C-alpha positions as a Markdown table, in Angstrom:
| # | Residue | x | y | z |
|---|---|---|---|---|
| 1 | Met | 24.4 | 21.7 | 29.0 |
| 2 | Lys | 24.9 | 24.0 | 26.0 |
| 3 | Arg | 28.1 | 22.3 | 25.1 |
| 4 | Ile | 26.4 | 18.9 | 25.1 |
| 5 | Gly | 23.6 | 20.3 | 22.9 |
| 6 | Phe | 26.2 | 21.9 | 20.5 |
| 7 | Leu | 28.2 | 18.7 | 20.4 |
| 8 | Phe | 25.0 | 16.7 | 19.6 |
| 9 | Leu | 24.1 | 19.1 | 16.9 |
| 10 | Phe | 27.6 | 19.1 | 15.4 |
| 11 | Cys | 27.8 | 15.3 | 15.4 |
| 12 | Asn | 24.4 | 15.1 | 13.7 |
| 13 | Leu | 25.5 | 17.6 | 11.0 |
| 14 | Val | 28.7 | 15.7 | 10.4 |
| 15 | Phe | 26.9 | 12.4 | 10.2 |
| 16 | Leu | 24.3 | 13.7 | 7.8 |
| 17 | Gly | 26.9 | 15.3 | 5.7 |
| 18 | Ala | 28.9 | 12.0 | 5.6 |
| 19 | Glu | 25.7 | 10.2 | 4.7 |
| 20 | Arg | 25.1 | 12.5 | 1.8 |
| 21 | Val | 28.7 | 12.1 | 0.6 |
| 22 | Ala | 28.3 | 8.3 | 0.8 |
| 23 | Ala | 25.1 | 8.4 | -1.2 |
| 24 | Lys | 26.7 | 10.6 | -3.9 |
| 25 | Asp | 29.7 | 8.2 | -4.0 |
| 26 | Ala | 27.3 | 5.3 | -4.3 |
| 27 | Leu | 25.5 | 6.8 | -7.3 |
| 28 | His | 28.9 | 7.6 | -8.9 |
| 29 | Asp | 30.0 | 4.0 | -8.4 |
| 30 | Leu | 26.7 | 2.6 | -9.7 |
| 31 | Arg | 26.9 | 4.8 | -12.8 |
| 32 | Asp | 30.3 | 3.5 | -13.6 |
| 33 | His | 30.0 | -0.1 | -12.6 |
| 34 | Leu | 26.3 | -1.0 | -12.5 |
| 35 | Phe | 26.5 | -4.3 | -14.3 |
| 36 | Asp | 29.5 | -5.5 | -12.3 |
| 37 | Ile | 27.8 | -4.6 | -9.0 |
| 38 | Met | 24.7 | -6.4 | -10.0 |
| 39 | Lys | 26.6 | -9.7 | -10.5 |
| 40 | Ser | 27.5 | -9.9 | -6.8 |
| 41 | Glu | 25.0 | -10.4 | -4.0 |
| 42 | Asp | 27.3 | -8.7 | -1.5 |
| 43 | Ser | 27.9 | -5.7 | -3.7 |
| 44 | Thr | 24.2 | -5.4 | -4.5 |
| 45 | Leu | 23.2 | -5.5 | -0.9 |
| 46 | Tyr | 26.0 | -3.0 | 0.0 |
| 47 | Tyr | 24.7 | -0.4 | -2.5 |
| 48 | Ile | 21.1 | -1.0 | -1.6 |
| 49 | Ser | 22.1 | 0.0 | 2.0 |
| 50 | Gln | 23.9 | 3.1 | 0.7 |
| 51 | Leu | 20.9 | 4.5 | -1.2 |
| 52 | Asp | 17.9 | 6.4 | 0.1 |
| 53 | Pro | 15.0 | 6.0 | -2.3 |
| 54 | Glu | 13.4 | 9.0 | -0.7 |
| 55 | Ser | 16.2 | 11.3 | -1.8 |
| 56 | Gly | 15.0 | 11.6 | -5.4 |
| 57 | Pro | 14.0 | 9.7 | -8.5 |
| 58 | Val | 17.5 | 8.8 | -9.6 |
| 59 | Ser | 18.4 | 7.2 | -6.2 |
| 60 | Arg | 15.0 | 5.5 | -6.2 |
| 61 | Ala | 15.6 | 4.1 | -9.7 |
| 62 | Tyr | 19.0 | 2.7 | -8.7 |
| 63 | Phe | 17.5 | 1.3 | -5.5 |
| 64 | Gly | 14.7 | -0.3 | -7.4 |
| 65 | Ala | 17.0 | -1.8 | -10.1 |
| 66 | Leu | 19.2 | -3.3 | -7.4 |
| 67 | Gln | 16.2 | -4.6 | -5.5 |
| 68 | Ala | 14.9 | -6.3 | -8.6 |
| 69 | Cys | 18.4 | -7.6 | -9.3 |
| 70 | Met | 18.5 | -9.2 | -5.8 |
| 71 | Ala | 15.9 | -11.7 | -7.1 |
| 72 | Arg | 18.8 | -13.3 | -9.0 |
| 73 | His | 20.8 | -13.9 | -5.9 |
| 74 | Val | 18.3 | -15.4 | -3.5 |
| 75 | Phe | 17.2 | -19.0 | -3.5 |
| 76 | Phe | 13.6 | -19.1 | -2.2 |
| 77 | Pro | 10.9 | -18.2 | -4.7 |
| 78 | Val | 9.0 | -16.0 | -2.2 |
| 79 | Lys | 12.1 | -14.0 | -1.5 |
| 80 | Lys | 12.8 | -13.7 | -5.3 |
| 81 | Trp | 9.3 | -12.5 | -5.9 |
| 82 | Asn | 9.4 | -10.0 | -3.0 |
| 83 | Tyr | 12.7 | -8.5 | -4.2 |
| 84 | Phe | 11.5 | -8.3 | -7.8 |
| 85 | Val | 8.1 | -6.7 | -6.9 |
| 86 | Glu | 9.7 | -4.1 | -4.6 |
| 87 | Gly | 12.3 | -3.2 | -7.2 |
| 88 | Arg | 9.6 | -3.0 | -9.9 |
| 89 | Glu | 7.5 | -0.7 | -7.7 |
| 90 | Gln | 10.4 | 1.6 | -7.0 |
| 91 | Leu | 11.4 | 1.8 | -10.6 |
| 92 | Asp | 7.9 | 2.6 | -11.8 |
| 93 | Leu | 7.5 | 5.2 | -9.0 |
| 94 | Ala | 10.9 | 6.8 | -10.1 |
| 95 | Val | 9.6 | 7.0 | -13.7 |
| 96 | Lys | 6.4 | 8.5 | -12.4 |
| 97 | Glu | 8.3 | 11.1 | -10.4 |
| 98 | Ser | 10.7 | 11.9 | -13.3 |
| 99 | Pro | 9.3 | 10.8 | -16.6 |
| 100 | Trp | 11.8 | 12.9 | -18.6 |
| 101 | Ser | 14.9 | 11.4 | -17.0 |
| 102 | Val | 17.0 | 9.3 | -19.4 |
| 103 | Glu | 18.8 | 7.7 | -16.6 |
| 104 | Val | 15.7 | 6.6 | -14.8 |
| 105 | Arg | 14.1 | 5.3 | -18.0 |
| 106 | Phe | 17.4 | 3.5 | -18.8 |
| 107 | Leu | 17.4 | 1.7 | -15.5 |
| 108 | Arg | 13.8 | 0.5 | -15.9 |
| 109 | Leu | 14.6 | -0.6 | -19.4 |
| 110 | Val | 17.6 | -2.6 | -18.2 |
| 111 | Ile | 15.5 | -4.5 | -15.6 |
| 112 | Gln | 12.6 | -5.0 | -18.0 |
| 113 | Ser | 15.0 | -6.4 | -20.7 |
| 114 | Lys | 16.5 | -8.8 | -18.2 |
| 115 | Ala | 13.3 | -9.9 | -16.4 |
| 116 | Pro | 11.9 | -13.3 | -17.5 |
| 117 | Ser | 9.0 | -12.8 | -19.9 |
| 118 | Trp | 6.6 | -14.8 | -17.7 |
| 119 | Leu | 6.8 | -12.0 | -15.0 |
| 120 | Gly | 5.0 | -9.7 | -17.4 |
| 121 | Tyr | 7.3 | -6.7 | -16.8 |
| 122 | Ser | 8.1 | -5.6 | -20.2 |
| 123 | Ser | 5.2 | -3.4 | -21.2 |
| 124 | Asp | 7.2 | -0.2 | -21.1 |
| 125 | Ala | 10.4 | -1.5 | -22.7 |
| 126 | Asn | 9.6 | -0.2 | -26.2 |
| 127 | Ser | 8.5 | 3.2 | -25.0 |
| 128 | Asp | 11.5 | 3.6 | -22.8 |
| 129 | Leu | 13.9 | 2.6 | -25.6 |
| 130 | Arg | 12.1 | 5.0 | -28.0 |
| 131 | Phe | 12.4 | 7.8 | -25.4 |
| 132 | Ile | 16.1 | 7.2 | -24.9 |
| 133 | Arg | 16.7 | 7.1 | -28.7 |
| 134 | Asp | 14.8 | 10.4 | -29.1 |
| 135 | Glu | 16.9 | 12.0 | -26.3 |
| 136 | Leu | 20.1 | 10.8 | -28.0 |
| 137 | Glu | 18.9 | 12.8 | -31.1 |
| 138 | Lys | 18.2 | 16.0 | -29.1 |
| 139 | Asp | 20.8 | 18.7 | -28.8 |
| 140 | Ser | 19.3 | 20.0 | -25.5 |
| 141 | Cys | 19.3 | 16.8 | -23.4 |
| 142 | Ser | 19.9 | 17.8 | -19.8 |
| 143 | Glu | 21.7 | 14.5 | -19.1 |
| 144 | Arg | 24.1 | 14.8 | -22.0 |
| 145 | Ala | 27.1 | 13.6 | -20.1 |
| 146 | Leu | 25.4 | 10.2 | -19.4 |
| 147 | Leu | 24.2 | 9.6 | -23.0 |
| 148 | Pro | 27.3 | 7.9 | -24.4 |
| 149 | Ala | 27.5 | 5.5 | -21.4 |
| 150 | Ile | 23.8 | 4.8 | -21.7 |
| 151 | Ala | 24.0 | 4.1 | -25.4 |
| 152 | Thr | 27.1 | 1.9 | -25.0 |
| 153 | Asn | 25.3 | -0.1 | -22.3 |
| 154 | Leu | 22.2 | -0.5 | -24.6 |
| 155 | Ile | 24.5 | -1.9 | -27.3 |
| 156 | Thr | 26.2 | -4.2 | -24.7 |
| 157 | Leu | 22.7 | -5.4 | -23.7 |
| 158 | Glu | 21.9 | -5.9 | -27.4 |
| 159 | Leu | 19.0 | -3.5 | -27.1 |
| 160 | Leu | 20.5 | -1.3 | -29.8 |
| 161 | Asp | 22.1 | -2.5 | -33.0 |
| 162 | Thr | 25.9 | -2.0 | -33.2 |
| 163 | Glu | 25.7 | -1.6 | -37.0 |
| 164 | Asp | 23.2 | 1.3 | -36.7 |
| 165 | Lys | 25.0 | 4.1 | -38.5 |
| 166 | Glu | 22.5 | 6.7 | -37.2 |
| 167 | Leu | 23.3 | 5.6 | -33.6 |
| 168 | Lys | 27.1 | 5.8 | -34.2 |
| 169 | Met | 26.6 | 9.4 | -35.5 |
| 170 | Leu | 24.6 | 10.3 | -32.5 |
| 171 | Leu | 27.2 | 8.8 | -30.1 |
| 172 | Thr | 30.0 | 10.7 | -31.9 |
| 173 | Lys | 28.0 | 13.9 | -31.8 |
| 174 | Asn | 27.1 | 13.6 | -28.1 |
| 175 | Ala | 30.6 | 12.6 | -27.1 |
| 176 | Ser | 32.1 | 15.7 | -28.8 |
| 177 | Gln | 29.7 | 18.2 | -27.2 |
């Protein structure tokens, strides 16, 4: 009986460890390929299934962004609305849990900038963008490694001006540190 109990405990630990590794891999993939993943319904659903929104604000923010993005992939208006609302709620909760996270604020900004204006989900876009720009200027940002990718994505989304000399200096400064 002890062997069965030990085996059960061992299998649970292995499974939970594998689940954590899968979640870390999912976050890594999402950070590197978010916009490509969001283009595909299958990829979006896959990564939604890999994330546990209860494991922290960053996972919750990615989960919320993917949920909101699913509204693009479904046909029925009620499903579109439900996906969007769930995603919006998850994103706003992630920001509430971690208001100083550049990555979380960036994800909310992405969804707000892509959401149709009639949904009324753009009230925090300017403050999120201002927060991210302020963080780019700081030398002590805890998410320094993510800043160049975030700034590049903001330029790609046309939320930051590519001719902005100040931004180019910040990107160069952050990339070299």
